[in-house]
C-alpha positions in Angstrom: 94.3 41.2 119.8 93.3 44.8 119.4 95.9 47.4 118.5 95.3 51.1 118.1 97.0 53.1 115.3 97.5 56.8 114.7 97.2 57.5 111.0 96.5 60.6 108.9 95.4 58.6 105.9 94.3 55.2 107.1 97.0 53.4 105.2 100.3 54.3 106.9 101.4 54.7 110.5 102.2 58.4 110.1 100.8 60.4 112.9 102.2 61.7 116.2 100.3 60.4 119.2 99.7 64.0 120.5 98.3 65.2 117.2 95.8 62.3 116.7 92.1 63.1 116.8 91.2 59.5 116.1 92.7 56.1 116.5 92.0 53.2 114.2 91.4 50.0 116.0 92.6 46.8 114.3 92.0 43.2 115.3 95.2 41.4 114.6 95.2 37.6 114.5 96.4 34.7 112.5 98.6 36.8 110.2 95.8 39.3 109.3 94.9 42.8 110.5 91.3 43.9 110.2 89.9 47.4 110.9 87.2 47.0 113.5 86.6 50.4 115.0 87.6 54.1 115.0 87.8 56.0 118.3 87.6 59.8 118.2 89.6 61.6 120.9 90.6 65.1 121.9 94.1 65.9 120.8 96.7 65.4 123.5 98.9 68.3 122.2 96.6 71.3 122.3 99.3 74.0 122.3 97.2 76.0 124.7 99.5 78.0 127.0 96.5 78.7 129.3 96.0 75.0 130.0 99.5 73.3 130.1 98.4 70.3 132.1 96.9 67.7 129.8 96.6 64.7 132.1 92.8 64.7 131.7 93.2 64.4 128.0 95.6 61.5 128.3 93.1 59.7 130.6 90.3 60.3 128.1 92.5 58.8 125.3 93.4 55.8 127.4 89.7 55.3 128.2 88.9 55.3 124.5 91.6 52.7 123.9 90.5 50.4 126.7 90.9 46.8 125.6 93.8 47.5 123.2 97.0 45.6 123.8 99.1 48.3 122.2 99.2 51.7 120.5 101.3 52.3 117.4 102.2 55.9 116.4 104.9 57.6 114.2 106.1 59.6 117.3 105.2 59.8 121.0 106.7 61.7 123.9 108.0 60.1 127.0 105.2 61.2 129.3 102.4 59.6 127.2 104.5 56.5 126.8 104.9 56.1 130.6 101.3 56.8 131.3 100.1 54.3 128.7 102.4 51.6 130.1 101.1 52.2 133.6 97.6 51.5 132.2 98.7 48.3 130.6 98.8 49.6 127.0 102.1 49.0 125.3 103.3 52.0 123.2 105.3 51.5 120.0 106.8 54.1 117.7 107.0 52.6 114.2 106.3 53.8 110.7 105.1 51.9 107.7 102.0 50.4 106.1 99.4 49.7 108.8 98.4 46.1 108.1 101.8 44.7 107.3 103.4 46.4 110.3 100.7 45.2 112.7 101.0 41.6 111.5 104.8 41.8 112.2 104.3 43.5 115.6 101.8 40.9 116.7 104.5 38.3 116.4 106.4 39.8 119.4 103.4 40.7 121.5 
């Protein structure tokens, strides 16, 4: 199964969903997590007071993550969580080493 991860360093799950400019896509199966892709996205949290509505950004991120069963980040707001769930992508807020964490997460998905 494909799982998207927000990470600053490619080793740990350590980035807020809204700050991510890329998501690492892992294929997790049979006790292993293998990096298979990297999706560049526009940051959801732009801190632009002139453009407070960011629904179009969330839709763009969801489109980039199409095919992923879940998204794993260090932090995520309630609005993005709800939107991702409505699109069939399960959001998880977890920290830790990417591969070991995804292998454990896959056991409950």
